[in-house]
C-alpha positions, 0 to 999 in steps of 0.5 A, spaced: 414 954 483 416 949 478 417 942 480 420 941 473 427 937 474 433 941 470 438 936 468 445 938 468 448 939 461 455 940 458 452 944 452 452 952 453 444 954 451 446 961 449 452 959 444 450 960 437 450 954 433 456 953 429 456 955 422 462 953 418 463 958 412 467 954 406 467 961 402 474 964 400 475 970 403 474 976 399 471 972 394 464 974 391 458 970 393 456 965 388 452 959 387 455 953 391 456 946 388 459 940 389 466 943 392 462 946 398 458 939 399 465 935 399 468 940 404 462 940 409 463 932 409 470 933 410 469 938 416 464 933 419 469 927 418 474 931 422 469 933 427 466 926 428 469 923 433 468 928 438 462 931 436 458 924 435 459 922 442 453 924 446 453 928 452 450 923 456 457 919 455 461 924 457 457 925 463 458 918 465 465 918 464 465 924 469 461 921 474 466 916 475 471 921 476 474 920 469 476 925 464 475 924 457 481 922 452 481 929 449 481 932 456 487 928 458 491 931 452 489 938 455 493 936 461 499 933 458 500 939 453 497 946 452 499 945 444 494 943 439 495 935 438 496 933 431 491 927 431 494 922 426 491 916 423 484 918 424 480 912 421 474 913 424 470 908 419 463 907 417 461 905 424 466 909 428 470 903 427 477 905 430 474 912 433 475 908 440 482 910 440 486 916 439 493 917 436 497 923 435 503 927 436 504 932 442 509 937 443 511 937 451 516 942 453 518 943 446 519 935 445 515 931 440 512 925 443 507 920 440 501 918 444 495 914 444 489 914 448 483 910 449 476 914 448 472 910 453 466 914 451 466 910 444 465 903 445 468 903 452 475 904 448 475 897 446 480 894 440 478 892 434 482 890 427 481 897 425 484 901 431 489 895 433 492 897 426 492 904 427 495 903 434 501 899 431 502 904 425 503 909 431 508 905 435 512 904 428 512 911 427 514 913 434 520 907 433 522 910 426 522 917 428 525 916 435 519 919 439 518 917 446 511 914 447 505 916 452 499 911 452 493 913 456 490 906 457 482 906 458 479 900 455 474 894 456 479 890 452 477 887 445 471 889 441 467 882 442 462 884 436 468 884 432 470 877 433 477 875 432 478 882 429 479 884 436 484 879 438 488 880 431 488 888 433 491 887 440 496 882 437 498 887 432 499 892 437 503 887 442 508 886 436 509 893 434 510 895 442 515 889 443 519 891 436 520 899 439 522 896 446 529 898 447 528 903 441 524 909 444 522 909 451 514 909 453 510 911 459 503 908 460 498 911 464 492 906 467 485 909 467 479 906 469 478 898 468 482 895 464 482 887 463 485 882 458 489 885 452 488 892 456 493 890 461 498 886 457 499 892 452 501 897 457 506 892 461 510 892 455 512 899 456 518 902 460 514 905 466 507 904 468 503 909 472 497 907 476 492 912 480 488 910 485 481 907 484 483 903 477 484 896 475 488 892 470 489 885 470 488 879 466 481 877 468 476 881 472 473 879 478 467 876 475 471 871 471 475 870 477 468 868 481 465 864 475 471 860 474 474 859 481 468 861 485 472 866 489 469 873 491 474 878 490 474 886 489 477 889 483 482 893 488 484 886 491 485 883 484 488 888 480 489 895 484 495 899 485 496 896 492 497 889 488 501 892 482 506 896 486 507 890 491 509 886 485 513 891 481 507 891 475 506 898 477 512 903 477 508 909 480 502 910 484 498 916 484 492 919 487 488 921 481 488 922 473 491 929 473 497 926 478 498 920 473 499 925 467 503 930 471 507 925 473 508 922 466 510 929 464 515 929 470 518 922 468 519 924 461 524 930 463 529 925 465 529 920 459 531 921 452 527 921 446 530 914 444 536 910 444 541 914 440 540 920 444 541 923 451 536 925 456 535 932 457 540 937 460 538 942 465 542 948 467 542 949 475 544 954 479 546 949 485 554 949 485 557 943 483 562 944 489 557 945 494 559 942 500 555 936 503 555 937 510 548 934 511 551 927 509 557 928 514 552 929 519 548 923 518 554 918 518 557 921 524 550 921 528 549 914 525 556 911 526 557 914 533 551 911 536 551 905 541 550 900 535 556 903 531 558 901 524 552 897 524 547 902 525 542 903 519 541 909 515 536 911 509 541 912 503 535 916 500 538 922 504 545 921 501 542 921 494 538 927 495 544 931 498 548 929 491 542 931 486 541 938 484 537 942 489 536 935 492 531 933 487 530 926 485 525 921 482 525 914 485 522 908 481 518 903 485 518 907 491 514 903 495 517 896 493 523 893 495 526 899 499 532 895 501 534 897 494 533 904 491 533 906 484 532 913 482 533 918 477 536 925 479 540 930 476 548 932 477 550 938 474 544 938 470 546 931 467 541 926 468 544 920 472 541 913 475 542 912 482 542 904 484 543 904 492 543 899 497 538 902 503 541 899 510 534 902 513 531 896 510 533 889 512 540 891 512 540 893 505 540 885 503 539 884 496 533 879 495 529 876 489 525 882 488 530 888 489 535 884 484 530 884 479 528 891 481 535 893 480 536 889 473 530 892 470 532 899 472 540 898 470 538 895 463 533 901 462 539 906 463 544 902 459 539 902 453 537 909 453 544 912 455 543 914 462 550 914 466 549 910 473 552 911 480 552 905 484 552 906 492 554 900 495 552 898 503 550 891 503 552 885 507 550 881 501 544 877 498 539 875 503 540 867 505 534 862 506 530 857 504 524 862 501 529 866 497 532 859 494 525 857 493 524 863 489 530 863 485 535 868 488 540 865 484 537 867 477 534 873 480 541 875 482 544 873 476 539 877 472 542 883 476 549 881 475 548 880 467 545 887 467 551 890 470 556 887 466 552 889 460 552 896 462 556 901 456 554 908 459 559 911 464 558 908 471 561 910 478 561 905 484 561 909 491 562 904 497 559 907 503 560 902 508 559 894 507 561 891 501 562 883 502 563 877 498 558 876 492 554 882 493 561 886 492 563 881 487 557 883 483 555 890 484 559 894 479 566 894 481 572 894 476 572 887 474 565 888 472 566 894 468 566 900 473 569 906 470 571 909 477 570 906 484 570 911 490 570 909 497 568 913 504 573 912 509 567 908 513 568 903 508 568 896 510 570 892 504 572 884 506 570 877 503 566 876 509 563 881 515 564 880 522 563 872 522 570 872 518 573 873 524 572 865 525 576 864 520 582 869 521 582 868 528 580 861 529 586 859 533 585 865 538 578 863 538 579 856 539 584 857 545 579 862 548 573 858 548 577 852 550 579 855 556 572 856 558 571 850 563 577 851 566 576 858 568 569 856 570 572 851 575 577 855 578 572 861 579 567 856 582 573 854 587 575 861 589 567 862 590 566 856 595 573 858 598 570 865 599 564 862 603 559 861 597 554 855 596 556 850 591 550 851 586 550 859 587 558 859 586 558 855 579 552 859 577 556 866 578 562 863 575 559 861 569 556 868 568 562 871 570 566 867 564 560 868 559 561 876 560 569 875 559 568 871 553 563 876 550 568 882 551 574 878 548 570 876 542 568 883 541 575 885 542 577 880 536 571 883 532 574 890 533 581 888 531 578 884 525 574 891 523 581 895 524 585 890 520 581 887 515 574 891 514 577 897 511 578 900 505 586 900 506 587 893 502 582 895 497 586 901 496 592 898 496 590 893 491 587 898 486 580 895 487 578 902 490 581 908 486 581 913 491 578 915 498 572 921 498 570 925 504 563 925 505 563 933 504 566 932 497 561 927 494 557 932 490 563 935 487 567 929 486 562 925 483 559 931 479 566 932 476 568 925 474 561 924 471 562 930 467 569 927 464 566 921 462 560 924 459 565 928 455 568 922 452 561 918 451 558 918 444 551 915 445 549 910 439 545 904 438 547 897 439 549 893 433 542 889 435 536 892 438 536 890 446 529 890 449 528 893 455 525 886 458 527 879 457 
């Protein structure tokens, strides 16, 4: 038996050598000349970026559990890509970046992808210019952009040319921001410009076992003396927590399929609508599950203070329960998601009382602002669901700039031009209500469930409304304790024991009296009656009718909405 090692190869040894015939069909064979020579050279140039890559480089990529750029394209579409701006150059300058147009689900989509098998996908002046040209074309033709990022950064031997290449790409992507949406997939190990560039995109998708950051662990070690792993520095756990990454997935295939799914919810550009999708889910379907959820929550021992997961309500409203949450692992006191209602794409912005009572903090305010701004720019209608006790107070939030973050959220809501509806589920207090898509901030319609508790203040408001009653109750405590102590001593109890028992009894009495005032406050002032009477609320909706009422009104507003570009381009990020 031979002991000779057999090295695996990606080449088929039985495949005959490729022969390209440049003769014209039916042509009588004759002598070849210069024409056939230049045809062969042209064919070789077209195939050069693929055929010139050594099998060993492809094997290295596969060993790292990564696909080549050409394999990634095959996951995105079965159609043949239209590769533009080949610019391979004398020394394969530019070949480390592939640019082209794909047909995905019948839609033209602009694409770029780093080819890590060629100079580690690095950027120089040639492919930086090529990338910028691709981006400008996407903006001019109104095509959404998908980026497949897998780059070691600037090509060091190119000197400042690599930096100029990145700078040109930075500028181009910024200028098309707000004109066409972009989805960025992060593959491999990206540093420096390779992390700046994709975060300029609308959405970032990051698989497990990938890294991107301004600097790699080696630089951190040499500069700061800090030992840190790529995962700890710039992995999905880090970036999903900070909001740099919008979606994390298991692997490259999941990232690409997620990109295709996300694409189905967003329009081509800022003057078109998101794709309509026919549905067999009746618009007048009763949402009994919402009724069951609220009944179970509010009839529990904690009553109207019981938290519940608002995503269940979103699910019940959407066509066949299908919705697509953005930043699903971050700041879940606020949920931002795409869904369809009657076939139309809609953006949901919802307070989630299951997390921190739905209170809005710095992170959730910024999360809301970014999502609302995107929907506004790209003509996606919005449904806001309100159930919050307000902005999260405290030293930490003030130090982090809750005022500025809250202002960013408010500004994004005030600026909305797309159809928008506010549905008040339960709590809507104070500044949170005043900044959350009510009529004064531009809502087209405000609806409320019967469970709505709309007020200037929450339960603490009783301290102001019933201050005289409370003063009298609390002022009588000493007298009641004294009288109770006296009665107990008279009945035979010892002095200290009698006083302690009287204090306990009076404390229980005061608690019940204040609870009664709480109930009275909720019934008199924490309800939708005043808001309905003053016109702050248009109408009350029963939980079982939510899908029907929201869908019918959304259809009405969309029939009278005409997507158009802004007078001046609005960027997605300030």
